[in-house]
C-alpha positions as a Markdown table, in Angstrom:
| # | Residue | x | y | z |
|---|---|---|---|---|
| 1 | Unk | 42.8 | 23.2 | 63.7 |
| 2 | Unk | 42.0 | 19.8 | 62.2 |
| 3 | Unk | 40.5 | 18.5 | 65.5 |
| 4 | Unk | 38.4 | 21.7 | 65.7 |
| 5 | Unk | 37.2 | 21.1 | 62.1 |
| 6 | Unk | 36.3 | 17.5 | 62.9 |
| 7 | Unk | 34.3 | 18.5 | 65.9 |
| 8 | Unk | 32.4 | 21.1 | 63.9 |
| 9 | Unk | 31.7 | 18.4 | 61.2 |
| 10 | Unk | 30.4 | 15.9 | 63.8 |
| 11 | Unk | 28.2 | 18.7 | 65.3 |
| 12 | Unk | 26.8 | 19.6 | 61.9 |
| 13 | Unk | 26.2 | 16.0 | 60.9 |
| 14 | Unk | 24.3 | 15.3 | 64.2 |
| 15 | Unk | 22.0 | 18.3 | 64.0 |
| 16 | Unk | 19.4 | 16.5 | 62.0 |
| 17 | Unk | 18.9 | 14.0 | 64.8 |
| 18 | Unk | 19.0 | 16.4 | 67.8 |
| 19 | Unk | 15.2 | 16.4 | 68.1 |
| 20 | Unk | 12.5 | 14.2 | 66.6 |
| 21 | Unk | 10.7 | 17.0 | 64.7 |
| 22 | Unk | 13.7 | 17.4 | 62.4 |
| 23 | Unk | 13.9 | 14.0 | 60.6 |
| 24 | Unk | 10.2 | 13.1 | 61.0 |
| 25 | Unk | 8.7 | 16.4 | 59.8 |
| 26 | Unk | 10.9 | 16.4 | 56.7 |
| 27 | Unk | 10.5 | 12.7 | 56.0 |
| 28 | Unk | 6.7 | 12.8 | 56.5 |
| 29 | Unk | 6.1 | 15.9 | 54.4 |
| 30 | Unk | 8.2 | 14.7 | 51.5 |
| 31 | Unk | 6.8 | 11.2 | 51.7 |
| 32 | Unk | 3.2 | 12.5 | 51.4 |
| 33 | Unk | 4.1 | 14.1 | 48.1 |
| 34 | Unk | 5.7 | 10.9 | 46.8 |
| 35 | Unk | 2.8 | 8.8 | 47.9 |
| 36 | Unk | 0.2 | 11.0 | 46.4 |
| 37 | Unk | 2.1 | 11.3 | 43.0 |
| 38 | Unk | 2.1 | 7.5 | 42.9 |
| 39 | Unk | -1.6 | 7.3 | 43.8 |
| 40 | Unk | -2.4 | 9.8 | 41.1 |
| 41 | Unk | -0.5 | 7.9 | 38.5 |
| 42 | Unk | -2.2 | 4.7 | 39.5 |
| 43 | Unk | -5.7 | 6.3 | 39.3 |
| 44 | Unk | -4.9 | 7.5 | 35.7 |
| 45 | Unk | -3.6 | 4.1 | 34.7 |
| 46 | Unk | -0.1 | 5.4 | 34.1 |
| 47 | Unk | 1.6 | 3.1 | 36.7 |
| 48 | Unk | 1.3 | -0.6 | 37.4 |
| 49 | Unk | 1.8 | -0.9 | 41.2 |
| 50 | Unk | 1.4 | -3.9 | 43.4 |
| 51 | Unk | 2.4 | -3.0 | 47.0 |
| 52 | Unk | 1.7 | -4.9 | 50.2 |
| 53 | Unk | -2.1 | -5.2 | 50.7 |
| 54 | Unk | -2.9 | -3.7 | 47.2 |
| 55 | Unk | -3.1 | -0.2 | 46.0 |
| 56 | Unk | -6.2 | 0.9 | 47.9 |
| 57 | Unk | -4.8 | -0.4 | 51.2 |
| 58 | Unk | -1.4 | 1.1 | 50.5 |
| 59 | Unk | -2.9 | 4.6 | 49.8 |
| 60 | Unk | -5.1 | 4.7 | 52.9 |
| 61 | Unk | -2.5 | 3.0 | 55.2 |
| 62 | Unk | 0.5 | 5.1 | 54.1 |
| 63 | Unk | -1.2 | 8.5 | 54.3 |
| 64 | Unk | -2.3 | 7.7 | 57.8 |
| 65 | Unk | 0.5 | 5.5 | 59.2 |
| 66 | Unk | 3.3 | 6.7 | 56.9 |
| 67 | Unk | 2.7 | 10.4 | 56.7 |
| 68 | Unk | 0.4 | 11.5 | 59.6 |
| 69 | Unk | 1.9 | 9.2 | 62.3 |
| 70 | Unk | 5.4 | 10.3 | 61.4 |
| 71 | Unk | 4.4 | 13.9 | 62.1 |
| 72 | Unk | 2.5 | 13.0 | 65.3 |
| 73 | Unk | 5.4 | 11.2 | 66.7 |
| 74 | Unk | 7.8 | 13.9 | 65.6 |
| 75 | Unk | 5.6 | 16.5 | 67.4 |
| 76 | Unk | 5.1 | 14.5 | 70.6 |
| 77 | Unk | 8.7 | 13.5 | 71.0 |
| 78 | Unk | 9.7 | 17.1 | 70.6 |
| 79 | Unk | 6.9 | 18.5 | 72.8 |
| 80 | Unk | 7.7 | 16.1 | 75.7 |
| 81 | Unk | 11.1 | 17.8 | 76.2 |
| 82 | Unk | 9.3 | 21.1 | 76.8 |
| 83 | Unk | 6.7 | 19.5 | 79.0 |
| 84 | Unk | 9.1 | 17.7 | 81.3 |
| 85 | Unk | 12.5 | 19.5 | 81.0 |
| 86 | Unk | 14.0 | 16.0 | 80.3 |
| 87 | Unk | 16.0 | 15.6 | 77.1 |
| 88 | Unk | 13.9 | 13.6 | 74.5 |
| 89 | Unk | 15.4 | 10.9 | 72.3 |
| 90 | Unk | 18.2 | 12.1 | 70.0 |
| 91 | Unk | 21.2 | 10.7 | 68.2 |
| 92 | Unk | 21.3 | 6.9 | 67.8 |
| 93 | Unk | 17.8 | 6.3 | 69.3 |
| 94 | Unk | 16.2 | 8.9 | 67.0 |
| 95 | Unk | 18.2 | 7.5 | 64.0 |
| 96 | Unk | 16.9 | 4.0 | 64.9 |
| 97 | Unk | 13.3 | 5.2 | 65.1 |
| 98 | Unk | 13.5 | 7.2 | 61.8 |
| 99 | Unk | 15.2 | 4.2 | 60.1 |
| 100 | Unk | 12.4 | 1.9 | 61.3 |
| 101 | Unk | 9.8 | 4.3 | 59.8 |
| 102 | Unk | 11.7 | 4.5 | 56.5 |
| 103 | Unk | 12.3 | 0.7 | 56.4 |
| 104 | Unk | 8.5 | 0.1 | 56.8 |
| 105 | Unk | 7.8 | 2.5 | 53.9 |
| 106 | Unk | 10.3 | 0.6 | 51.6 |
| 107 | Unk | 9.1 | -2.8 | 52.7 |
| 108 | Unk | 5.5 | -1.9 | 51.8 |
| 109 | Unk | 6.4 | -1.6 | 48.1 |
| 110 | Unk | 8.9 | -4.4 | 47.6 |
| 111 | Unk | 7.1 | -7.5 | 46.4 |
| 112 | Unk | 9.7 | -10.0 | 47.6 |
| 113 | Unk | 9.5 | -8.9 | 51.3 |
| 114 | Unk | 7.4 | -11.5 | 53.2 |
| 115 | Unk | 4.1 | -10.2 | 54.7 |
| 116 | Unk | 5.2 | -11.2 | 58.2 |
| 117 | Unk | 8.3 | -9.1 | 57.8 |
| 118 | Unk | 6.3 | -6.0 | 56.6 |
| 119 | Unk | 3.9 | -6.6 | 59.5 |
| 120 | Unk | 6.7 | -6.7 | 62.2 |
| 121 | Unk | 8.6 | -3.7 | 60.9 |
| 122 | Unk | 5.6 | -1.5 | 60.5 |
| 123 | Unk | 4.0 | -2.5 | 63.8 |
| 124 | Unk | 7.2 | -1.7 | 65.7 |
| 125 | Unk | 7.3 | 2.1 | 65.1 |
| 126 | Unk | 4.4 | 3.4 | 67.2 |
| 127 | Unk | 4.9 | 1.2 | 70.3 |
| 128 | Unk | 8.6 | 2.1 | 70.4 |
| 129 | Unk | 7.8 | 5.8 | 70.0 |
| 130 | Unk | 5.2 | 5.4 | 72.8 |
| 131 | Unk | 7.8 | 3.8 | 75.1 |
| 132 | Unk | 10.2 | 6.7 | 74.6 |
| 133 | Unk | 7.4 | 9.2 | 75.0 |
| 134 | Unk | 6.3 | 7.6 | 78.3 |
| 135 | Unk | 9.8 | 7.6 | 79.9 |
| 136 | Unk | 10.2 | 11.3 | 80.7 |
| 137 | Unk | 6.5 | 11.8 | 81.4 |
| 138 | Unk | 6.5 | 9.1 | 84.1 |
| 139 | Unk | 9.8 | 10.3 | 85.4 |
| 140 | Unk | 8.3 | 13.7 | 86.1 |
| 141 | Unk | 4.9 | 12.4 | 87.1 |
| 142 | Unk | 3.0 | 14.4 | 84.5 |
| 143 | Unk | -0.1 | 12.2 | 84.4 |
| 144 | Unk | -1.9 | 14.9 | 82.3 |
| 145 | Unk | 0.5 | 14.3 | 79.4 |
| 146 | Unk | 0.6 | 10.6 | 79.8 |
| 147 | Unk | -2.7 | 10.7 | 77.9 |
| 148 | Unk | -0.8 | 10.7 | 74.6 |
| 149 | Unk | 0.9 | 7.4 | 75.2 |
| 150 | Unk | -2.3 | 5.3 | 75.1 |
| 151 | Unk | -3.3 | 7.3 | 72.1 |
| 152 | Unk | -0.2 | 6.0 | 70.3 |
| 153 | Unk | -0.9 | 2.5 | 71.5 |
| 154 | Unk | -4.5 | 2.7 | 70.3 |
| 155 | Unk | -3.2 | 4.0 | 66.9 |
| 156 | Unk | -1.0 | 1.0 | 66.9 |
| 157 | Unk | -4.1 | -1.2 | 67.5 |
| 158 | Unk | -5.9 | 0.4 | 64.5 |
| 159 | Unk | -2.8 | -0.3 | 62.5 |
| 160 | Unk | -3.0 | -3.9 | 63.6 |
| 161 | Unk | -6.5 | -4.2 | 62.4 |
| 162 | Unk | -5.5 | -2.9 | 59.0 |
| 163 | Unk | -2.6 | -5.5 | 58.8 |
| 164 | Unk | -4.9 | -8.3 | 59.9 |
| 165 | Unk | -7.3 | -7.3 | 57.1 |
| 166 | Unk | -4.5 | -8.0 | 54.7 |
| 167 | Unk | -3.2 | -11.2 | 56.3 |
| 168 | Unk | -6.7 | -12.6 | 56.6 |
| 169 | Unk | -7.9 | -11.2 | 53.3 |
| 170 | Unk | -10.8 | -9.4 | 54.9 |
| 171 | Unk | -11.4 | -6.0 | 53.3 |
| 172 | Unk | -14.0 | -4.9 | 55.9 |
| 173 | Unk | -11.4 | -5.4 | 58.7 |
| 174 | Unk | -8.8 | -3.1 | 57.3 |
| 175 | Unk | -11.5 | -0.6 | 56.3 |
| 176 | Unk | -12.6 | -0.8 | 60.0 |
| 177 | Unk | -9.0 | -0.1 | 61.0 |
| 178 | Unk | -8.4 | 3.0 | 59.0 |
| 179 | Unk | -11.9 | 4.5 | 59.8 |
| 180 | Unk | -11.1 | 4.0 | 63.5 |
| 181 | Unk | -7.6 | 5.5 | 63.0 |
| 182 | Unk | -9.2 | 8.6 | 61.3 |
| 183 | Unk | -11.5 | 9.2 | 64.2 |
| 184 | Unk | -8.7 | 8.6 | 66.8 |
| 185 | Unk | -6.5 | 11.2 | 65.0 |
| 186 | Unk | -9.4 | 13.5 | 64.9 |
| 187 | Unk | -9.8 | 13.2 | 68.6 |
| 188 | Unk | -6.0 | 13.9 | 69.0 |
| 189 | Unk | -6.3 | 17.0 | 66.9 |
| 190 | Unk | -9.3 | 18.1 | 69.0 |
| 191 | Unk | -7.4 | 17.8 | 72.2 |
| 192 | Unk | -4.2 | 19.5 | 70.9 |
| 193 | Unk | -6.3 | 22.2 | 69.1 |
| 194 | Unk | -8.0 | 23.0 | 72.3 |
| 195 | Unk | -4.7 | 23.4 | 74.1 |
| 196 | Unk | -2.7 | 25.4 | 71.6 |
| 197 | Unk | -5.1 | 27.4 | 69.4 |
| 198 | Unk | -6.5 | 29.7 | 72.2 |
| 199 | Unk | -3.0 | 30.0 | 73.7 |
| 200 | Unk | -1.3 | 30.9 | 70.4 |
| 201 | Unk | -4.1 | 33.3 | 69.5 |
| 202 | Unk | -3.9 | 35.2 | 72.8 |
| 203 | Unk | -0.1 | 35.5 | 72.6 |
| 204 | Unk | 0.0 | 36.7 | 69.0 |
| 205 | Unk | -3.0 | 39.1 | 69.2 |
| 206 | Unk | -2.2 | 40.4 | 72.7 |
| 207 | Unk | -5.7 | 39.5 | 73.9 |
| 208 | Unk | -6.9 | 37.6 | 76.9 |
| 209 | Unk | -6.8 | 33.8 | 76.4 |
| 210 | Unk | -10.2 | 32.2 | 75.9 |
| 211 | Unk | -10.8 | 29.8 | 78.8 |
| 212 | Unk | -12.7 | 26.7 | 77.8 |
| 213 | Unk | -16.2 | 26.2 | 79.3 |
| 214 | Unk | -16.0 | 22.9 | 81.2 |
| 215 | Unk | -19.3 | 21.6 | 80.0 |
| 216 | Unk | -18.5 | 22.4 | 76.3 |
| 217 | Unk | -15.0 | 20.8 | 76.6 |
| 218 | Unk | -16.4 | 17.7 | 78.1 |
| 219 | Unk | -19.2 | 17.5 | 75.6 |
| 220 | Unk | -17.1 | 18.1 | 72.5 |
| 221 | Unk | -14.2 | 15.9 | 73.4 |
| 222 | Unk | -16.5 | 13.3 | 75.1 |
| 223 | Unk | -18.7 | 13.0 | 72.0 |
| 224 | Unk | -15.6 | 12.6 | 69.8 |
| 225 | Unk | -14.3 | 9.9 | 72.2 |
| 226 | Unk | -17.7 | 8.3 | 71.9 |
| 227 | Unk | -17.7 | 8.2 | 68.1 |
| 228 | Unk | -14.2 | 6.7 | 68.1 |
| 229 | Unk | -15.3 | 4.1 | 70.7 |
| 230 | Unk | -18.4 | 3.1 | 68.7 |
| 231 | Unk | -16.2 | 2.5 | 65.6 |
| 232 | Unk | -13.2 | 0.9 | 67.2 |
| 233 | Unk | -15.4 | -1.6 | 69.2 |
| 234 | Unk | -17.6 | -2.3 | 66.2 |
| 235 | Unk | -20.7 | -1.1 | 67.9 |
| 236 | Unk | -21.4 | 1.2 | 65.0 |
| 237 | Unk | -22.5 | -1.8 | 62.9 |
| 238 | Unk | -25.3 | -2.6 | 65.4 |
| 239 | Unk | -26.8 | 0.9 | 65.6 |
| 240 | Unk | -29.3 | 2.3 | 63.2 |
| 241 | Unk | -27.8 | 4.7 | 60.6 |
| 242 | Unk | -30.2 | 7.4 | 61.7 |
| 243 | Unk | -29.0 | 7.3 | 65.3 |
| 244 | Unk | -25.3 | 7.3 | 64.1 |
| 245 | Unk | -26.0 | 10.3 | 61.9 |
| 246 | Unk | -27.7 | 12.3 | 64.7 |
| 247 | Unk | -24.7 | 11.5 | 67.0 |
| 248 | Unk | -22.3 | 12.8 | 64.4 |
| 249 | Unk | -24.3 | 16.0 | 63.8 |
| 250 | Unk | -24.4 | 16.7 | 67.6 |
| 251 | Unk | -20.7 | 16.1 | 67.9 |
| 252 | Unk | -20.1 | 18.5 | 64.9 |
| 253 | Unk | -22.3 | 21.2 | 66.5 |
| 254 | Unk | -20.4 | 21.0 | 69.8 |
| 255 | Unk | -17.1 | 21.4 | 67.9 |
| 256 | Unk | -18.5 | 24.5 | 66.1 |
| 257 | Unk | -19.5 | 26.1 | 69.4 |
| 258 | Unk | -16.0 | 25.3 | 70.8 |
| 259 | Unk | -14.1 | 26.8 | 67.8 |
| 260 | Unk | -16.4 | 29.8 | 67.5 |
| 261 | Unk | -15.1 | 31.1 | 70.9 |
| 262 | Unk | -11.5 | 31.3 | 69.8 |
| 263 | Unk | -11.5 | 34.7 | 68.0 |
| 264 | Unk | -10.7 | 33.4 | 64.5 |
| 265 | Unk | -11.2 | 36.9 | 62.8 |
| 266 | Unk | -8.5 | 38.4 | 65.0 |
| 267 | Unk | -5.9 | 36.1 | 63.3 |
| 268 | Unk | -6.5 | 37.0 | 59.7 |
| 269 | Unk | -3.2 | 38.9 | 59.5 |
| 270 | Unk | -1.2 | 36.1 | 61.0 |
| 271 | Unk | -0.8 | 33.1 | 58.6 |
| 272 | Unk | 0.5 | 30.7 | 61.3 |
| 273 | Unk | -2.8 | 31.3 | 63.2 |
| 274 | Unk | -5.5 | 31.5 | 60.5 |
| 275 | Unk | -4.1 | 28.4 | 59.0 |
| 276 | Unk | -4.5 | 26.6 | 62.3 |
| 277 | Unk | -8.0 | 27.9 | 62.9 |
| 278 | Unk | -9.2 | 26.9 | 59.5 |
| 279 | Unk | -7.7 | 23.4 | 60.0 |
| 280 | Unk | -9.7 | 23.0 | 63.1 |
| 281 | Unk | -12.9 | 24.1 | 61.4 |
| 282 | Unk | -12.5 | 21.1 | 59.1 |
| 283 | Unk | -13.1 | 18.9 | 62.1 |
| 284 | Unk | -16.8 | 19.8 | 62.6 |
| 285 | Unk | -17.2 | 20.0 | 58.8 |
| 286 | Unk | -15.9 | 16.4 | 58.4 |
| 287 | Unk | -18.0 | 15.1 | 61.3 |
| 288 | Unk | -21.1 | 16.9 | 60.0 |
| 289 | Unk | -20.6 | 15.4 | 56.5 |
| 290 | Unk | -20.2 | 11.9 | 58.0 |
| 291 | Unk | -23.5 | 12.5 | 59.9 |
| 292 | Unk | -25.1 | 13.6 | 56.6 |
| 293 | Unk | -23.8 | 10.5 | 54.8 |
| 294 | Unk | -25.5 | 8.3 | 57.5 |
| 295 | Unk | -28.7 | 10.3 | 57.5 |
| 296 | Unk | -29.4 | 11.0 | 53.9 |
| 297 | Unk | -26.8 | 9.1 | 51.7 |
| 298 | Unk | -26.3 | 12.3 | 49.7 |
| 299 | Unk | -22.5 | 11.7 | 49.7 |
| 300 | Unk | -20.2 | 8.8 | 50.4 |
| 301 | Unk | -18.4 | 8.2 | 53.7 |
| 302 | Unk | -15.2 | 8.4 | 51.7 |
| 303 | Unk | -15.9 | 12.0 | 50.7 |
| 304 | Unk | -16.8 | 12.8 | 54.3 |
| 305 | Unk | -13.7 | 11.5 | 55.9 |
| 306 | Unk | -11.5 | 13.2 | 53.3 |
| 307 | Unk | -12.7 | 16.4 | 55.0 |
| 308 | Unk | -11.0 | 15.1 | 58.1 |
| 309 | Unk | -7.9 | 13.7 | 56.4 |
| 310 | Unk | -7.1 | 16.2 | 53.6 |
| 311 | Unk | -8.9 | 19.0 | 55.3 |
| 312 | Unk | -8.2 | 18.9 | 59.1 |
| 313 | Unk | -5.1 | 16.7 | 59.1 |
| 314 | Unk | -3.5 | 18.2 | 56.0 |
| 315 | Unk | -4.0 | 21.8 | 57.1 |
| 316 | Unk | -3.2 | 21.4 | 60.8 |
| 317 | Unk | -0.1 | 19.3 | 60.1 |
| 318 | Unk | 1.3 | 21.9 | 57.7 |
| 319 | Unk | 0.6 | 24.7 | 60.1 |
| 320 | Unk | 2.0 | 23.0 | 63.1 |
| 321 | Unk | 5.1 | 21.7 | 61.3 |
| 322 | Unk | 5.8 | 25.3 | 60.1 |
| 323 | Unk | 5.4 | 26.7 | 63.6 |
| 324 | Unk | 7.2 | 24.1 | 65.6 |
| 325 | Unk | 10.2 | 24.0 | 63.1 |
| 326 | Unk | 10.7 | 27.8 | 63.5 |
| 327 | Unk | 10.2 | 27.8 | 67.3 |
| 328 | Unk | 12.5 | 24.9 | 68.0 |
| 329 | Unk | 15.3 | 26.2 | 65.8 |
| 330 | Unk | 15.4 | 29.6 | 67.6 |
| 331 | Unk | 13.7 | 31.5 | 64.7 |
| 332 | Unk | 11.0 | 34.2 | 64.8 |
| 333 | Unk | 7.5 | 32.9 | 64.2 |
| 334 | Unk | 7.2 | 34.5 | 60.8 |
| 335 | Unk | 6.7 | 32.3 | 57.7 |
| 336 | Unk | 8.0 | 33.1 | 54.3 |
| 337 | Unk | 5.6 | 34.0 | 51.4 |
| 338 | Unk | 6.1 | 30.6 | 49.9 |
| 339 | Unk | 4.7 | 28.9 | 53.0 |
| 340 | Unk | 1.7 | 31.3 | 53.1 |
| 341 | Unk | 1.1 | 30.2 | 49.5 |
| 342 | Unk | 1.5 | 26.6 | 50.7 |
| 343 | Unk | -1.2 | 27.2 | 53.4 |
| 344 | Unk | -3.5 | 28.3 | 50.6 |
| 345 | Unk | -2.6 | 25.4 | 48.4 |
| 346 | Unk | -3.4 | 22.7 | 51.0 |
| 347 | Unk | -6.7 | 24.5 | 51.8 |
| 348 | Unk | -7.6 | 24.4 | 48.1 |
| 349 | Unk | -6.5 | 20.7 | 48.0 |
| 350 | Unk | -9.0 | 20.0 | 50.7 |
| 351 | Unk | -11.9 | 22.0 | 49.1 |
| 352 | Unk | -11.3 | 20.3 | 45.8 |
| 353 | Unk | -11.2 | 16.8 | 47.2 |
| 354 | Unk | -14.3 | 17.3 | 49.3 |
| 355 | Unk | -16.6 | 19.6 | 47.4 |
| 356 | Unk | -15.4 | 18.9 | 43.9 |
| 357 | Unk | -17.0 | 15.5 | 44.1 |
| 358 | Unk | -20.3 | 17.0 | 45.4 |
| 359 | Unk | -20.4 | 19.5 | 42.5 |
| 360 | Unk | -20.1 | 16.9 | 39.8 |
| 361 | Unk | -19.5 | 13.2 | 40.5 |
| 362 | Unk | -18.6 | 12.6 | 36.9 |
| 363 | Unk | -15.5 | 14.8 | 37.3 |
| 364 | Unk | -14.4 | 13.0 | 40.5 |
| 365 | Unk | -11.1 | 11.9 | 39.0 |
| 366 | Unk | -10.4 | 15.4 | 37.7 |
| 367 | Unk | -11.0 | 16.9 | 41.1 |
| 368 | Unk | -8.9 | 14.3 | 42.9 |
| 369 | Unk | -6.0 | 15.0 | 40.4 |
| 370 | Unk | -6.2 | 18.7 | 41.1 |
| 371 | Unk | -6.3 | 18.0 | 44.8 |
| 372 | Unk | -3.1 | 15.8 | 44.5 |
| 373 | Unk | -1.3 | 18.6 | 42.5 |
| 374 | Unk | -2.2 | 21.3 | 45.0 |
| 375 | Unk | -1.2 | 19.1 | 48.0 |
| 376 | Unk | 2.1 | 18.3 | 46.4 |
| 377 | Unk | 2.7 | 22.0 | 45.8 |
| 378 | Unk | 2.0 | 22.8 | 49.4 |
| 379 | Unk | 4.1 | 20.0 | 51.0 |
| 380 | Unk | 6.7 | 20.3 | 48.3 |
| 381 | Unk | 7.2 | 24.0 | 49.2 |
| 382 | Unk | 7.4 | 23.0 | 52.9 |
| 383 | Unk | 10.1 | 20.4 | 52.2 |
| 384 | Unk | 12.1 | 22.9 | 50.1 |
| 385 | Unk | 11.8 | 25.9 | 52.4 |
| 386 | Unk | 12.3 | 24.0 | 55.6 |
| 387 | Unk | 15.1 | 21.7 | 54.5 |
| 388 | Unk | 17.8 | 24.2 | 55.7 |
| 389 | Unk | 15.8 | 25.0 | 58.8 |
| 390 | Unk | 15.6 | 21.3 | 59.8 |
| 391 | Unk | 19.1 | 20.4 | 58.9 |
| 392 | Unk | 21.1 | 23.4 | 60.3 |
| 393 | Unk | 21.8 | 24.3 | 63.9 |
| 394 | Unk | 19.6 | 26.6 | 65.8 |
| 395 | Unk | 20.2 | 30.2 | 64.8 |
| 396 | Unk | 21.2 | 31.1 | 68.4 |
| 397 | Unk | 23.8 | 28.4 | 68.3 |
| 398 | Unk | 25.1 | 29.7 | 64.9 |
| 399 | Unk | 25.6 | 33.1 | 66.4 |
| 400 | Unk | 27.8 | 31.9 | 69.2 |
């Protein structure tokens, strides 16, 4: 009886590290709340905070490479098991990867940690994740999915630019790094959105799946690739603002045409779907606002790209984490009322952060604070509701 109990205890303790979505979704979601509370306190002068790179660097870096990249890696290292049929990393390897991510977050805020040490720890996470992602894909010869490995490596390159900006004391360099990272993650969301949104919509609504038009897919994704390339390679600084603005507007219109074909209005009774559709619509909105910023200077680039970060990333990540966590733990794809409320809260957070500033610039700090609060409500609810989902065995295993 004692041996049986010990086996059950070991099984329970290892559940959290059975698949990458479990620790990385929970850690990423909870960390985003902590990071934004700290950011809000700093903005209001309630907290003296001197992290690696300074407060502004820390906020932009940690929301992208602490929060967003943790979820991206958790999603990809979970999805690769479905794609290939090969067991993804788990147990000690997953514990190592999660610990590396956590150690980087801690090192960022400890003043006595040398810069080179922070650099090495933080820069290790994405390449290691890319290596473990590539192994099963190459083993099965799935070249279509190998696309995601260079995406992780390019994300690591944008992270390198941000760190070099700190080490060399060049603000423009780390600004270039996070702007490039935002556009690269936008490209990744565009690719994944095009794969899953029409598929999920067709399955849930019992309708025929919308097949992408080849010219539109190539144009929408190609223009997004192009905008990232212009930023990443620095060509953006040698092109007239009017030309850049027009390119952004064209890219946004192509994404609108793409998303308009996916039958959004058929999903209004299904929270896991309408939240995903709305998240995608923030992509053309953010790109359009960036074009507007270049063309007319009616708003700042910062306001525009927050439509992509808080809007597209914040909404899509919450929706996908909620769905993936249910599906990979053997549960029905039905979210609780608290999570529906969370979908609404993160949507409000995005609208406040983007449009509040446009309504009255003098109330910018007020709108940012409200956005922080609503974001923390949304992701706090996710962390609370999904903690037992992510830490307990699959429901079909519990029933055995």
